[in-house]
Backbone bond lengths (Angstrom), bond angles and torsions (degrees), N, CA, C in turn:
res aa  C-N    CA-C-N  psi(-1)  N-CA   C-N-CA  omega(-1)  CA-C   N-CA-C  phi
1 M - - - 1.455 - - 1.524 111.81 -
2 A 1.337 117.14 -19.88 1.453 119.27 -178.26 1.519 111.57 -62.15
3 S 1.345 118.47 -25.75 1.456 121.86 -178.88 1.516 112.09 -83.99
4 K 1.325 117.62 -5.97 1.454 121.66 -178.96 1.520 109.39 -106.27
5 P 1.336 117.90 139.71 1.473 119.59 -178.02 1.519 111.91 -64.95
6 L 1.317 115.38 145.04 1.452 121.12 177.54 1.529 109.84 -79.12
7 V 1.313 116.02 132.65 1.460 122.60 175.79 1.528 107.96 -109.55
8 S 1.321 115.85 122.56 1.466 120.85 176.10 1.523 108.39 -94.16
9 V 1.332 115.80 121.47 1.458 121.58 178.74 1.523 107.92 -104.74
10 I 1.333 116.26 112.31 1.460 122.13 -175.38 1.525 109.08 -98.65
11 V 1.338 115.60 122.98 1.464 121.69 -176.03 1.531 108.99 -121.93
12 P 1.338 118.53 99.21 1.464 119.75 174.07 1.533 110.05 -66.79
13 V 1.308 116.58 136.87 1.462 121.34 -174.86 1.524 109.12 -126.71
14 Y 1.336 115.69 122.14 1.464 119.65 174.13 1.526 108.95 -148.80
15 N 1.320 115.94 109.42 1.471 122.68 175.14 1.531 112.82 51.23
16 V 1.314 114.93 54.96 1.472 120.69 -179.81 1.527 110.67 -128.23
17 E 1.325 116.67 37.45 1.459 120.35 -174.03 1.527 112.25 -56.69
18 Q 1.320 118.74 -30.67 1.460 120.58 -177.40 1.525 113.55 -80.79
19 Y 1.343 117.61 -12.93 1.464 120.77 -176.23 1.530 113.98 -114.77
20 L 1.324 117.16 -21.66 1.458 121.36 -167.04 1.523 113.24 -61.46
21 E 1.319 116.99 -42.61 1.458 119.36 -177.01 1.532 111.16 -61.48
22 E 1.320 117.17 -41.33 1.465 120.57 178.79 1.524 110.85 -63.05
23 C 1.333 116.49 -40.74 1.455 120.51 178.63 1.527 111.21 -62.20
24 V 1.324 116.60 -50.12 1.466 121.00 -177.78 1.526 110.95 -65.17
25 A 1.315 117.20 -39.19 1.470 120.20 178.40 1.523 110.85 -59.70
26 S 1.338 117.08 -38.46 1.467 119.66 179.98 1.524 111.05 -68.34
27 L 1.331 117.11 -29.93 1.460 120.02 178.11 1.524 111.28 -75.86
28 L 1.306 116.15 -38.24 1.467 119.19 177.34 1.524 111.64 -68.33
29 A 1.311 117.32 -20.61 1.474 121.85 179.80 1.525 112.46 -87.02
30 Q 1.316 117.85 5.04 1.458 119.97 -178.04 1.530 111.84 -62.22
31 T 1.324 115.41 137.91 1.472 120.22 177.26 1.523 110.66 -69.77
32 Y 1.313 116.96 -27.15 1.458 120.92 173.27 1.525 107.35 -87.03
33 R 1.311 116.26 115.41 1.459 120.52 -166.93 1.527 114.83 -92.41
34 N 1.321 117.63 -21.47 1.464 118.62 -173.72 1.533 110.26 -85.08
35 I 1.329 113.79 74.30 1.454 120.90 -179.59 1.528 109.21 -130.39
36 E 1.317 115.45 155.25 1.455 121.43 165.35 1.530 106.59 -118.70
37 I 1.310 115.38 137.51 1.463 121.46 -178.68 1.516 107.74 -108.96
38 I 1.325 116.05 114.48 1.461 120.90 -176.78 1.523 108.32 -105.76
39 L 1.327 115.78 108.27 1.453 121.79 177.68 1.528 107.99 -91.65
40 V 1.326 116.31 116.33 1.463 121.28 -177.90 1.528 108.28 -104.07
41 D 1.326 115.45 99.14 1.466 120.49 177.91 1.523 108.34 -75.44
42 D 1.332 115.47 108.54 1.454 121.05 -173.31 1.535 110.83 -92.43
43 G 1.329 115.37 56.57 1.460 119.92 177.65 1.509 113.31 67.46
44 S 1.322 117.85 40.37 1.467 121.27 -179.02 1.525 111.01 -58.32
45 T 1.332 114.72 143.44 1.466 119.82 178.37 1.522 112.40 -102.85
46 D 1.331 117.09 -3.60 1.461 120.35 172.43 1.529 107.48 -100.53
47 S 1.305 118.50 -154.43 1.466 120.80 -177.10 1.527 113.08 -91.53
48 S 1.327 117.21 14.32 1.467 119.79 -177.55 1.528 112.29 -60.30
49 G 1.333 117.25 -39.82 1.459 119.92 -179.60 1.511 112.24 -61.88
50 E 1.321 116.76 -45.14 1.468 120.86 177.67 1.526 111.05 -65.15
51 L 1.325 115.84 -37.19 1.464 119.57 179.02 1.523 110.79 -65.18
52 C 1.316 117.38 -37.50 1.469 120.44 175.70 1.526 110.37 -55.79
53 D 1.332 116.57 -46.63 1.463 120.72 -179.33 1.533 111.26 -64.01
54 Q 1.313 116.88 -37.16 1.465 120.39 177.79 1.530 110.84 -66.67
55 L 1.332 115.70 -42.11 1.463 119.44 -178.70 1.526 111.34 -66.74
56 A 1.323 117.01 -29.13 1.463 120.27 178.92 1.518 111.97 -62.97
57 C 1.339 116.60 -21.97 1.467 120.50 177.61 1.531 111.26 -75.55
58 W 1.312 117.23 -16.36 1.464 120.25 -179.12 1.524 112.32 -68.46
59 D 1.333 116.07 -36.74 1.464 119.71 -169.50 1.524 108.80 -155.73
60 S 1.327 116.30 137.72 1.467 120.63 -177.66 1.525 112.54 -68.62
61 R 1.336 117.29 -12.38 1.469 120.14 -179.79 1.534 112.23 -80.15
62 I 1.322 117.47 -7.53 1.458 121.14 -179.21 1.528 110.07 -92.34
63 R 1.326 116.39 127.95 1.464 123.14 174.23 1.520 108.11 -118.49
64 V 1.317 115.89 145.39 1.462 120.74 -179.45 1.518 109.64 -120.80
65 L 1.324 115.75 131.09 1.456 122.44 174.55 1.523 107.78 -118.90
66 H 1.312 116.95 126.73 1.462 121.53 176.40 1.531 108.69 -106.28
67 K 1.313 116.89 134.31 1.451 120.81 -179.58 1.525 110.21 -148.14
68 A 1.334 116.20 163.27 1.464 120.68 174.31 1.522 109.33 -66.96
69 N 1.309 115.59 151.81 1.457 119.74 -177.44 1.533 111.45 -62.58
70 G 1.337 114.33 128.41 1.464 119.72 178.96 1.501 112.89 -139.18
71 G 1.334 116.52 -0.32 1.453 119.90 -179.90 1.522 112.84 96.43
72 L 1.323 115.20 169.80 1.465 121.77 -174.35 1.521 112.16 -59.58
73 S 1.314 117.16 -46.50 1.465 119.98 -178.65 1.518 111.32 -60.66
74 D 1.316 116.42 -45.47 1.461 121.16 -178.71 1.524 111.03 -63.08
75 A 1.337 116.42 -39.33 1.465 120.25 179.04 1.525 110.83 -66.59
76 R 1.316 117.36 -43.41 1.463 120.17 177.73 1.527 110.85 -62.14
77 N 1.320 116.44 -47.01 1.465 119.59 179.95 1.526 111.50 -60.79
78 H 1.329 116.68 -40.64 1.467 121.13 179.11 1.525 110.52 -63.08
79 G 1.326 116.36 -44.73 1.455 119.91 178.31 1.517 111.97 -63.16
80 L 1.323 116.80 -38.44 1.464 120.56 179.71 1.521 111.08 -64.59
81 R 1.324 116.80 -39.53 1.477 119.58 178.75 1.518 112.00 -63.33
82 E 1.324 117.45 -29.40 1.465 121.51 -177.88 1.522 113.07 -94.59
83 A 1.327 117.50 -6.30 1.466 121.12 -175.07 1.527 111.55 -73.06
84 S 1.329 115.40 146.80 1.467 121.46 -179.29 1.522 112.89 -106.00
85 G 1.331 117.21 -11.23 1.450 120.68 -171.21 1.513 114.76 -78.91
86 E 1.318 114.60 155.57 1.463 122.02 173.39 1.522 110.13 -75.72
87 W 1.335 115.27 -27.20 1.462 121.75 -179.80 1.530 109.26 -118.83
88 I 1.340 115.83 146.08 1.458 121.49 -172.77 1.523 110.36 -127.73
89 S 1.329 114.76 134.70 1.466 121.50 173.10 1.521 108.63 -128.54
90 F 1.326 116.58 140.77 1.465 121.93 175.57 1.526 108.40 -113.68
91 I 1.320 116.34 120.28 1.465 121.33 -179.35 1.522 108.60 -118.56
92 D 1.322 117.04 133.61 1.461 120.47 176.68 1.523 109.58 -77.02
93 S 1.314 116.20 138.61 1.463 121.10 -170.36 1.524 114.16 -73.77
94 D 1.319 118.35 -10.45 1.465 120.21 175.54 1.526 111.83 -99.65
95 D 1.331 116.88 5.76 1.462 122.15 177.57 1.524 109.78 -110.18
96 Y 1.317 116.78 178.49 1.461 120.64 170.79 1.521 109.02 -148.83
97 V 1.330 116.72 167.44 1.466 120.59 -170.95 1.518 111.45 -128.82
98 S 1.327 113.78 160.09 1.463 121.74 174.44 1.522 109.66 -63.22
99 P 1.346 117.61 151.97 1.480 118.92 177.10 1.528 113.52 -63.48
100 V 1.345 117.81 -16.90 1.468 119.98 179.67 1.530 111.54 -106.43
101 F 1.320 117.44 13.96 1.474 120.40 -177.31 1.526 111.47 -55.80
102 I 1.330 117.32 -56.15 1.463 120.57 -177.62 1.528 110.70 -67.01
103 E 1.312 117.12 -43.27 1.466 119.91 -178.58 1.528 110.87 -61.23
104 A 1.322 116.97 -41.19 1.458 120.68 -178.90 1.527 111.39 -66.04
105 L 1.327 117.34 -46.69 1.458 119.54 -177.53 1.525 112.23 -71.68
106 L 1.337 116.75 -39.47 1.459 118.96 177.69 1.519 110.66 -66.67
107 G 1.325 116.77 -40.64 1.460 119.86 176.57 1.516 111.37 -60.75
108 A 1.327 116.64 -36.06 1.461 120.85 -179.22 1.526 111.56 -65.90
109 V 1.338 117.38 -46.02 1.466 118.69 -178.33 1.527 111.04 -67.90
110 L 1.333 116.56 -38.02 1.460 119.35 -178.98 1.521 111.12 -70.48
111 E 1.315 117.02 -39.60 1.465 120.65 179.97 1.523 111.79 -68.97
112 C 1.338 116.44 -39.19 1.464 120.56 -175.88 1.525 113.09 -91.03
113 G 1.324 116.67 -8.03 1.453 119.60 -178.69 1.514 112.93 68.09
114 C 1.332 117.04 38.62 1.461 122.79 -178.17 1.526 110.59 -111.20
115 D 1.319 115.80 164.67 1.459 121.36 177.47 1.526 112.77 -99.33
116 I 1.328 116.79 -7.01 1.461 121.70 179.89 1.525 108.75 -142.53
117 A 1.331 116.01 139.17 1.466 121.76 169.89 1.521 107.74 -118.13
118 A 1.339 115.97 152.42 1.459 119.61 -177.40 1.517 110.38 -147.17
119 I 1.334 115.52 149.99 1.454 121.82 165.52 1.530 106.56 -112.64
120 P 1.339 118.44 155.62 1.468 119.55 -174.94 1.518 113.93 -61.46
121 F 1.320 116.45 -37.56 1.466 121.96 -174.23 1.516 106.55 -170.66
122 G 1.323 117.56 170.96 1.452 120.36 170.53 1.517 110.15 -89.22
123 K 1.315 116.04 174.05 1.456 120.99 176.45 1.524 107.81 -90.68
124 P 1.331 118.35 108.98 1.467 119.88 -175.31 1.520 112.14 -74.48
125 F 1.321 115.15 143.86 1.462 120.18 174.01 1.517 108.48 -148.35
126 K 1.319 115.88 150.05 1.448 120.89 -179.28 1.518 110.27 -79.06
127 D 1.305 114.98 143.22 1.457 121.17 179.95 1.530 110.10 -54.20
128 G 1.323 115.47 131.98 1.460 120.54 -179.86 1.514 113.94 94.56
129 R 1.329 117.29 -5.70 1.462 120.52 178.87 1.527 110.00 -113.26
130 P 1.315 118.12 150.80 1.467 120.32 -179.70 1.516 111.58 -74.34
131 C 1.306 115.99 159.24 1.464 122.23 176.84 1.522 108.10 -137.56
132 V 1.313 117.01 116.99 1.463 121.99 -176.73 1.526 109.72 -90.57
133 L 1.318 116.47 125.39 1.459 122.43 -179.67 1.528 110.73 -113.18
134 V 1.318 116.23 165.34 1.465 120.13 177.57 1.524 108.99 -67.12
135 E 1.309 116.13 148.48 1.460 120.42 -176.14 1.519 113.40 -117.01
136 S 1.327 117.60 -5.20 1.465 119.78 179.66 1.518 109.85 -145.04
137 L 1.334 115.22 156.43 1.460 120.09 178.98 1.518 112.19 -66.08
138 A 1.328 116.68 -20.38 1.464 120.13 179.41 1.526 111.47 -62.35
139 S 1.329 116.50 -22.38 1.470 120.77 -179.33 1.526 112.48 -90.48
140 V 1.316 117.21 0.87 1.465 121.58 -176.88 1.522 109.35 -110.28
141 A 1.318 116.89 122.55 1.460 121.39 179.34 1.522 110.30 -68.32
142 P 1.327 117.69 154.65 1.467 120.44 178.75 1.524 111.62 -59.25
143 A 1.316 115.00 149.57 1.463 120.18 179.98 1.517 110.94 -74.97
144 M 1.333 114.67 153.52 1.460 120.65 176.94 1.522 108.75 -119.09
145 P 1.333 118.02 122.16 1.472 119.19 177.22 1.527 110.30 -75.97
146 L 1.320 116.25 126.75 1.462 121.62 179.17 1.522 109.62 -119.39
147 A 1.324 116.80 141.61 1.456 121.44 175.92 1.525 109.38 -61.60
148 S 1.321 116.69 147.52 1.461 120.37 -176.70 1.530 111.49 -58.72
149 L 1.333 117.60 -34.04 1.463 119.77 177.78 1.519 110.84 -61.62
150 D 1.335 117.04 -41.88 1.464 120.79 179.08 1.525 111.18 -67.34
151 V 1.323 116.39 -36.94 1.472 120.17 177.37 1.525 109.84 -65.87
152 Q 1.320 116.86 -41.94 1.466 119.73 177.81 1.526 110.49 -60.51
153 R 1.328 116.91 -42.48 1.472 120.01 179.20 1.528 110.71 -61.17
154 L 1.308 116.73 -45.12 1.466 120.58 179.92 1.526 111.42 -63.92
155 M 1.330 117.32 -37.83 1.467 119.79 178.43 1.525 110.99 -69.77
156 L 1.305 117.16 -39.77 1.462 119.99 -179.09 1.522 111.45 -65.07
157 Y 1.328 116.11 -34.58 1.463 119.90 176.80 1.530 112.07 -91.37
158 Q 1.324 116.43 5.77 1.462 124.70 174.03 1.531 114.20 63.84
159 A 1.331 115.77 26.74 1.460 120.16 170.02 1.526 109.88 -80.81
160 L 1.323 116.48 -24.70 1.465 124.27 168.00 1.523 106.35 -118.96
161 D 1.314 117.23 132.41 1.456 119.96 -179.33 1.526 109.88 -82.63
162 T 1.325 115.55 154.14 1.460 120.30 -178.81 1.522 113.44 -89.80
163 G 1.325 118.62 3.95 1.455 120.57 -178.57 1.520 112.68 -55.36
164 A 1.334 116.68 127.70 1.466 120.46 -179.96 1.516 111.62 -61.43
165 Q 1.328 117.18 -27.40 1.460 121.30 -176.56 1.525 113.00 -73.88
166 W 1.333 117.74 -12.13 1.474 119.31 180.00 1.523 111.61 -88.89
167 H 1.318 118.43 10.42 1.462 122.17 -172.89 1.537 112.27 -127.16
168 L 1.324 114.64 158.90 1.462 122.75 165.22 1.521 105.98 -123.16
169 Y 1.337 116.40 131.42 1.455 121.20 -172.48 1.521 111.54 -120.66
170 R 1.333 116.64 139.14 1.451 118.70 160.35 1.525 106.34 -68.63
171 R 1.291 116.96 146.28 1.466 120.46 -171.21 1.528 113.44 -60.55
172 A 1.337 117.63 -41.27 1.462 121.07 -171.20 1.528 114.21 -56.43
173 P 1.336 120.52 -47.31 1.476 119.30 -177.57 1.528 113.94 -63.95
174 L 1.315 117.79 -19.56 1.459 120.11 179.77 1.525 111.92 -69.25
175 G 1.334 116.24 -31.24 1.452 119.59 -178.03 1.522 111.73 68.65
176 V 1.319 116.22 -154.00 1.463 122.95 -177.95 1.528 109.05 -106.83
177 D 1.322 115.66 128.11 1.472 121.67 178.49 1.534 111.83 47.05
178 P 1.336 117.82 64.30 1.473 120.51 -174.50 1.520 115.09 -70.84
179 F 1.332 117.66 -19.08 1.461 119.95 -174.95 1.533 110.38 -100.56
180 P 1.327 118.19 129.09 1.474 121.54 -175.71 1.521 112.13 -73.16
181 K 1.301 116.23 122.46 1.463 121.14 -179.90 1.525 110.05 -75.98
182 G 1.313 115.84 140.17 1.451 120.78 173.83 1.510 115.47 90.62
183 L 1.336 117.84 2.08 1.452 121.03 178.63 1.520 110.22 -119.06
184 Y 1.321 116.68 149.69 1.455 121.76 167.07 1.538 108.37 -82.31
185 Y 1.324 115.53 170.19 1.476 121.92 177.65 1.532 110.77 57.72
186 E 1.351 114.77 39.16 1.463 120.56 -174.85 1.526 113.12 -62.54
187 D 1.335 117.49 -28.98 1.460 118.84 179.97 1.521 111.22 -69.03
188 L 1.322 117.03 -39.92 1.464 120.51 176.76 1.521 110.50 -61.42
189 A 1.321 116.31 -33.04 1.466 120.81 -178.67 1.515 113.22 -76.77
190 S 1.327 117.68 -23.07 1.467 119.82 -168.68 1.520 115.14 -115.42
191 V 1.317 118.65 -38.30 1.468 119.86 -170.03 1.526 111.96 -65.29
192 Y 1.337 118.08 -37.69 1.471 118.42 179.76 1.525 110.80 -63.91
193 R 1.331 116.86 -31.84 1.466 120.16 177.53 1.523 111.12 -69.34
194 I 1.324 115.95 -39.77 1.462 120.19 178.87 1.531 110.09 -65.41
195 I 1.326 116.67 -43.48 1.464 120.78 178.18 1.527 110.65 -60.41
196 H 1.324 117.16 -35.30 1.465 121.45 -179.17 1.524 112.01 -62.01
197 R 1.318 117.34 -23.03 1.463 121.24 -176.68 1.520 113.38 -84.65
198 V 1.314 118.02 -2.85 1.464 121.00 -179.85 1.522 109.26 -122.51
199 D 1.329 115.73 162.42 1.465 120.30 -179.89 1.523 112.28 -85.95
200 R 1.345 115.67 -36.62 1.463 119.93 -175.13 1.528 109.84 -143.41
201 V 1.321 114.76 160.83 1.464 122.69 176.28 1.523 108.42 -131.19
202 A 1.322 116.91 134.86 1.467 121.58 176.46 1.529 107.98 -85.58
203 V 1.325 116.89 113.66 1.462 121.82 -175.61 1.528 109.87 -104.40
204 L 1.319 114.95 124.41 1.463 122.73 176.36 1.527 108.68 -103.31
205 D 1.303 117.50 117.92 1.466 120.64 -178.13 1.531 109.77 -83.95
206 C 1.336 114.63 69.05 1.466 120.05 -178.42 1.526 109.28 -150.07
207 C 1.328 115.94 99.40 1.468 120.34 178.70 1.526 112.11 -77.76
208 D 1.339 116.65 -14.38 1.461 120.74 -174.90 1.526 113.25 -80.85
209 L 1.329 116.51 18.62 1.461 121.14 175.35 1.529 111.98 -93.70
210 Y 1.337 116.18 -13.72 1.466 120.04 -171.91 1.515 109.26 -140.93
211 A 1.325 117.09 124.61 1.463 122.53 178.69 1.519 109.29 -92.82
212 Y 1.333 116.23 114.45 1.455 123.13 -174.87 1.523 109.92 -104.25
213 R 1.325 115.97 109.46 1.457 121.24 -174.80 1.530 111.17 -78.16
214 M 1.339 116.19 125.51 1.460 122.21 178.80 1.525 108.58 -91.45
215 R 1.320 116.60 93.45 1.459 121.86 -177.02 1.520 111.07 -90.81
216 S 1.315 115.55 145.15 1.466 120.58 179.80 1.519 111.94 -69.51
217 D 1.355 117.20 -19.33 1.461 120.18 -178.70 1.525 112.02 -106.55
218 S 1.347 117.25 22.31 1.452 119.92 176.91 1.527 109.44 -67.13
219 I 1.328 116.85 165.94 1.460 120.88 -176.97 1.523 111.09 -58.15
220 I 1.331 117.39 -41.25 1.462 120.57 -179.01 1.516 110.98 -62.68
221 R 1.336 116.27 -34.70 1.466 120.44 -174.86 1.525 113.18 -97.42
222 Q 1.322 117.75 -3.26 1.454 120.39 178.52 1.529 110.91 -68.48
223 E 1.328 115.61 158.84 1.452 120.28 174.71 1.525 109.91 -56.66
224 Y 1.314 115.42 144.64 1.460 120.23 -176.08 1.527 111.87 -60.42
225 R 1.348 115.08 139.83 1.460 122.53 174.44 1.518 108.49 -137.15
226 H 1.326 115.71 153.19 1.463 120.72 -177.96 1.524 112.06 -57.76
227 I 1.343 117.18 -33.78 1.461 120.95 -178.33 1.529 111.72 -58.77
228 K 1.307 117.73 -25.49 1.466 119.70 178.31 1.524 110.82 -66.00
229 A 1.325 116.89 -48.07 1.466 119.97 178.45 1.523 110.52 -65.01
230 E 1.325 116.73 -44.24 1.459 120.64 179.52 1.523 111.19 -57.82
231 S 1.340 116.22 -45.27 1.463 120.98 -179.36 1.522 111.51 -65.28
232 A 1.328 116.33 -48.04 1.464 120.27 -177.85 1.515 111.38 -59.50
233 L 1.322 117.30 -43.36 1.462 120.55 -177.79 1.521 112.02 -69.27
234 K 1.324 117.25 -43.28 1.468 120.29 178.82 1.522 110.87 -63.08
235 I 1.322 115.70 -45.97 1.459 119.72 -176.12 1.522 110.66 -68.99
236 A 1.331 117.68 -43.09 1.461 120.60 179.87 1.520 111.08 -61.70
237 D 1.313 116.90 -43.17 1.463 120.34 -179.24 1.523 111.06 -62.84
238 Q 1.346 116.51 -45.79 1.467 119.84 -178.98 1.523 111.14 -68.35
239 L 1.307 116.81 -42.62 1.471 120.70 179.70 1.523 110.28 -60.16
240 Y 1.315 117.47 -46.30 1.468 120.76 -177.56 1.529 110.77 -62.58
241 R 1.320 116.88 -43.35 1.464 120.03 179.92 1.525 111.34 -66.48
242 D 1.336 116.98 -41.62 1.465 119.97 -179.69 1.527 111.45 -65.57
243 I 1.319 116.37 -48.66 1.464 119.64 -177.26 1.520 110.68 -63.40
244 C 1.326 117.83 -41.30 1.466 119.97 178.96 1.523 111.70 -63.08
245 E 1.336 116.59 -33.60 1.470 120.22 178.48 1.520 111.76 -76.52
246 W 1.341 116.92 -44.31 1.462 120.68 -174.99 1.529 113.03 -81.18
247 Y 1.318 116.00 -40.16 1.464 121.51 -175.19 1.535 109.21 -133.40
248 P 1.334 118.11 76.64 1.469 119.98 -176.48 1.527 113.72 -53.43
249 D 1.334 117.48 -30.99 1.458 120.36 179.99 1.532 112.61 -69.11
250 L 1.333 117.10 -13.32 1.458 120.80 -178.73 1.535 112.40 -102.75
251 A 1.322 117.57 13.91 1.464 120.46 -178.27 1.530 111.44 -60.09
252 V 1.325 116.75 -40.75 1.461 120.24 -179.88 1.528 110.32 -67.16
253 A 1.334 116.88 -41.87 1.464 120.73 177.76 1.525 110.70 -62.81
254 A 1.328 116.72 -38.41 1.464 120.66 178.39 1.526 110.83 -63.44
255 A 1.329 116.74 -38.73 1.463 120.21 177.42 1.522 110.92 -61.04
256 S 1.341 116.35 -38.64 1.461 120.79 178.70 1.522 111.29 -62.25
257 R 1.331 116.37 -42.75 1.473 119.30 -178.60 1.516 110.90 -70.88
258 C 1.315 117.71 -38.72 1.458 120.25 179.03 1.522 110.62 -66.98
259 F 1.316 116.72 -40.82 1.463 120.65 176.14 1.521 109.91 -59.94
260 S 1.330 116.66 -41.83 1.461 121.66 -176.72 1.520 112.16 -62.20
261 V 1.335 117.61 -47.97 1.469 119.04 -176.73 1.523 110.66 -70.01
262 C 1.326 118.11 -35.84 1.469 120.17 177.35 1.527 110.71 -70.03
263 R 1.311 116.82 -37.72 1.469 120.99 176.47 1.514 111.37 -63.06
264 M 1.334 116.08 -42.72 1.456 120.54 -179.75 1.531 111.29 -61.21
265 V 1.326 117.15 -44.67 1.463 120.64 -178.30 1.529 110.70 -72.90
266 F 1.317 117.53 -40.23 1.466 120.90 176.62 1.522 110.16 -55.35
267 A 1.324 116.21 -40.74 1.465 120.76 -178.16 1.517 112.51 -68.43
268 Q 1.327 117.84 -17.90 1.461 121.16 -177.74 1.521 112.98 -88.22
269 I 1.312 118.24 -5.36 1.463 120.47 -177.10 1.529 108.85 -84.53
270 P 1.329 117.24 99.61 1.467 119.37 177.82 1.521 110.38 -84.80
271 S 1.304 116.74 145.41 1.462 119.60 179.98 1.521 110.12 -71.99
272 G 1.342 115.54 135.12 1.455 120.95 173.44 1.506 116.40 84.89
273 S 1.362 119.78 -1.13 1.462 119.80 -176.27 1.513 113.14 -90.88
274 I 1.366 116.51 -18.60 1.456 119.83 177.36 1.516 107.77 -134.41
275 C 1.320 116.02 176.19 1.465 120.56 179.35 1.523 109.30 -50.95
276 A 1.308 116.69 127.73 1.461 121.03 -174.24 1.517 112.13 -57.28
277 S 1.335 117.95 -39.92 1.467 120.14 -178.98 1.517 111.05 -65.40
278 D 1.329 116.98 -40.49 1.462 120.49 177.18 1.524 110.26 -63.60
279 A 1.313 115.93 -44.29 1.460 120.22 -179.41 1.516 110.90 -62.14
280 E 1.317 116.57 -44.39 1.459 119.94 -178.76 1.525 111.30 -66.36
281 H 1.319 116.30 -39.10 1.471 119.41 177.90 1.520 110.67 -62.96
282 D 1.344 116.67 -49.26 1.461 120.24 -179.12 1.525 110.98 -62.18
283 R 1.316 115.72 -41.36 1.463 119.96 179.50 1.531 110.58 -62.04
284 A 1.326 115.66 -41.06 1.469 120.17 -177.60 1.525 112.02 -66.73
285 V 1.334 116.68 -44.92 1.467 118.48 -177.07 1.530 110.92 -72.15
286 L 1.319 117.29 -35.14 1.465 119.51 176.28 1.522 110.74 -67.71
287 W 1.329 116.13 -40.05 1.462 119.26 178.61 1.534 110.62 -63.50
288 S 1.317 117.05 -37.06 1.461 120.62 176.60 1.523 111.01 -61.34
289 A 1.333 116.49 -41.70 1.463 120.25 178.20 1.527 110.66 -66.77
290 L 1.303 117.53 -40.74 1.464 121.10 179.67 1.529 110.84 -63.65
291 R 1.318 116.56 -39.23 1.459 119.99 177.44 1.529 110.96 -63.69
292 R 1.340 115.60 -33.53 1.463 120.36 -179.69 1.522 111.89 -63.22
293 Y 1.326 115.74 -36.40 1.469 119.91 -172.49 1.531 114.23 -103.01
294 R 1.324 119.03 -15.35 1.466 120.40 -166.47 1.524 113.85 -61.34
295 A 1.329 118.34 -41.86 1.461 120.35 -178.69 1.523 111.42 -66.09
296 I 1.328 116.26 -37.56 1.468 120.55 179.23 1.517 110.02 -64.15
297 V 1.333 116.16 -45.13 1.460 120.93 -178.25 1.526 110.83 -67.17
298 L 1.310 116.91 -41.75 1.460 120.83 -179.05 1.526 111.57 -60.62
299 A 1.326 116.88 -35.25 1.466 121.03 -178.56 1.527 113.08 -86.03
300 D 1.319 117.32 -6.35 1.472 122.05 -174.60 1.526 110.54 -90.40
301 R 1.311 117.04 105.79 1.464 121.34 -178.97 1.527 112.56 -69.96
302 S 1.316 116.83 -15.38 1.470 120.04 178.46 1.522 112.74 -86.80
303 A 1.326 117.26 -13.52 1.466 120.85 -178.96 1.525 110.44 -67.50
304 R 1.321 115.92 155.41 1.462 120.00 177.14 1.529 109.67 -61.00
305 K 1.321 115.87 145.81 1.464 120.26 179.59 1.520 111.33 -56.85
306 R 1.334 115.80 -37.31 1.460 120.05 179.66 1.517 111.22 -60.40
307 E 1.339 116.37 -43.05 1.460 119.80 -178.57 1.526 111.12 -70.20
308 R 1.331 117.51 -39.29 1.465 119.69 179.19 1.529 111.03 -66.28
309 L 1.327 116.25 -37.75 1.460 119.20 176.05 1.522 110.26 -63.85
310 A 1.333 116.24 -45.96 1.459 120.00 179.28 1.523 110.87 -63.03
311 A 1.334 117.10 -38.69 1.463 120.59 178.98 1.525 111.14 -65.58
312 F 1.317 116.29 -38.51 1.463 120.08 177.37 1.531 110.30 -62.56
313 I 1.324 116.46 -46.57 1.464 119.69 -179.46 1.528 110.27 -66.30
314 A 1.337 116.91 -36.59 1.463 120.26 177.02 1.523 110.94 -62.47
315 S 1.328 116.85 -32.06 1.465 119.96 179.20 1.526 111.82 -67.03
316 L 1.342 117.36 -17.11 1.461 121.65 178.75 1.522 112.20 -83.87
317 G 1.328 116.00 -12.45 1.452 119.60 178.24 1.513 112.91 125.38
318 E 1.329 115.69 168.76 1.460 120.79 -174.97 1.525 112.24 -68.06
319 K 1.323 118.04 -38.59 1.462 119.50 -176.92 1.528 112.10 -64.64
320 P 1.349 119.42 -49.92 1.469 118.63 176.46 1.536 112.26 -60.79
321 F 1.336 115.81 -35.99 1.457 118.79 179.93 1.518 110.96 -67.53
322 S 1.333 117.59 -39.08 1.463 120.86 177.93 1.524 110.86 -62.93
323 M 1.323 116.90 -39.81 1.463 120.97 178.07 1.526 110.06 -64.66
324 F 1.328 116.32 -41.37 1.467 121.30 177.05 1.528 110.50 -60.57
325 C 1.331 116.99 -42.40 1.466 120.98 -179.24 1.524 111.44 -67.33
326 Q 1.323 116.86 -37.72 1.463 119.98 176.91 1.527 110.55 -60.70
327 L 1.318 115.56 -41.66 1.469 119.75 178.27 1.526 110.41 -65.84
328 A 1.330 116.70 -43.27 1.460 120.30 179.38 1.523 111.19 -61.79
329 R 1.341 116.11 -38.20 1.458 119.60 179.44 1.530 110.86 -65.55
330 K 1.316 117.64 -41.20 1.458 121.47 178.91 1.528 111.36 -64.06
331 L 1.332 115.70 -35.27 1.461 119.97 -178.43 1.526 112.77 -86.65
332 G 1.335 116.15 -1.46 1.462 119.75 179.35 1.512 113.90 74.03
333 L 1.336 117.16 28.16 1.459 120.99 -176.93 1.523 110.30 -105.43
334 L 1.322 116.35 59.84 1.455 120.59 -175.55 1.508 113.44 -95.69
335 R 1.297 120.35 -12.62 1.464 121.00 -178.49 1.511 110.59 -74.28
């Protein structure tokens, strides 16, 4: 194993006692053995912290870090600072991975000569139901190296997801504390910046390497909070300015992604569930952002049909758009 690069797998842990063992078991089952598993207990209030310590007895490759609660970004950044590996993977503690997950992604970066490997998305499954993943490399198609500009375009149009967990990174492009503390949608805020630091990304067209648990209490499905609007607006504004500066040809694609995240959060604001003044303020500032992007998205034939439809309805005014969002929320179409 000394001749093989060490991969540090960082697993933020917060109140996931019912899922953690399955996640860790899938990591210990990896066909690529030279890994360290860093469990970052982010101030859990259930028995997750104690379970981390118990799981560390299973295998010497497991390390446990206990810290005060700081959120997902803070836990990832903390784990990265303590990691020893040349390569870094971030796995969510309520998910699990194929036994060839690390081998497939590491093989992709080494074969393609890239600093990052990515899969388009994980394989979603509802909590309580099984999820079948690939078990051998024979089921995984060869990776394709794509220029970072092309990867950015695919992410902006959401053909590639920005989830940090769908990637394997060489340590250098991550930099120091890559994930913004105190914001939601931290992957949208950070992954495009990391991609900007490399020339190419090795893309594996295989979602069946990662089981993505669809929990009813995920951030997207949680009750609305002001931090959602604050995060969406800050991230959209920064993303749009960065992409327009770095990749002027992707300005229209950036508008589509910014419209999408603001539309998603706008749709989550239910009437009467929070302080009316807060709700009205958030609704107003999000609507202002949507108005900024709607004409661009409507004219963009490359945008997702969902976004173009939403942009068309937004062009009719705030009231029709609010009705559209209420319907989307009832149908569970918030992504």
